[in-house]
RODO-2510 file (C-alpha; in nm, 4 decimals, decimal comma):
residues 52
     n   res          X          Y          Z
     1     m    -0,5999     0,4745    -1,0599
     2     i    -0,2486     0,6134    -1,0518
     3     m    -0,0008     0,3729    -1,2040
     4     n     0,3599     0,3561    -1,1072
     5     k     0,6146     0,3626    -1,3934
     6     n     0,7347     0,0137    -1,2961
     7     t     0,3942    -0,1555    -1,2855
     8     k     0,2054    -0,2954    -1,5812
     9     p    -0,1589    -0,3962    -1,5985
    10     y    -0,2409    -0,7605    -1,5299
    11     e     0,0831    -0,8301    -1,3450
    12     q     0,0799    -1,0723    -1,0533
    13     a     0,0883    -0,7771    -0,8092
    14     y    -0,2638    -0,6797    -0,9216
    15     y    -0,4166    -1,0040    -0,7939
    16     p    -0,4564    -1,1122    -0,4314
    17     p    -0,2559    -1,4156    -0,3156
    18     k    -0,4297    -1,7521    -0,3260
    19     p    -0,4898    -1,9076     0,0168
    20     s    -0,3092    -2,2316     0,0903
    21     r    -0,4891    -2,5632     0,1335
    22     f    -0,4563    -2,5347     0,5114
    23     v    -0,6068    -2,1844     0,5153
    24     r    -0,8983    -2,2975     0,2978
    25     f    -0,9548    -2,5936     0,5291
    26     m    -0,9558    -2,3723     0,8396
    27     r    -1,2026    -2,1313     0,6783
    28     t    -1,4485    -2,4089     0,5959
    29     c    -1,4075    -2,6445     0,8949
    30     i    -1,7216    -2,6281     1,1094
    31     l    -1,5461    -2,7574     1,4224
    32     w    -1,2783    -2,4880     1,3987
    33     q    -1,5454    -2,2206     1,3501
    34     i    -1,7259    -2,3385     1,6647
    35     v    -1,4021    -2,3262     1,8649
    36     r    -1,3263    -1,9740     1,7410
    37     f    -1,6811    -1,8652     1,8208
    38     i    -1,6478    -1,9894     2,1787
    39     v    -1,3060    -1,8265     2,2266
    40     i    -1,4265    -1,4908     2,0935
    41     n    -1,7340    -1,5039     2,3163
    42     i    -1,5220    -1,5779     2,6237
    43     k    -1,2993    -1,2805     2,5387
    44     m    -1,6023    -1,0544     2,5039
    45     i    -1,7443    -1,1736     2,8369
    46     l    -1,4119    -1,0945     3,0069
    47     v    -1,4019    -0,7445     2,8577
    48     v    -1,7602    -0,6698     2,9615
    49     r    -1,6951    -0,8072     3,3093
    50     k    -1,3948    -0,5767     3,3542
    51     s    -1,5981    -0,2711     3,2543
    52     h    -1,8758    -0,3368     3,5086
***
């Protein structure tokens, strides 16, 4: 790994940001996942329909 002169190991920039409470809720909410699944499937159906 090439290190920049201004960066030091174990600085905050080395770690990914922590998701907020809302983001964690949306990732684990079953109802939201079902809604997203339906929306994505509708989008795929529309794309396939246009190509045929």
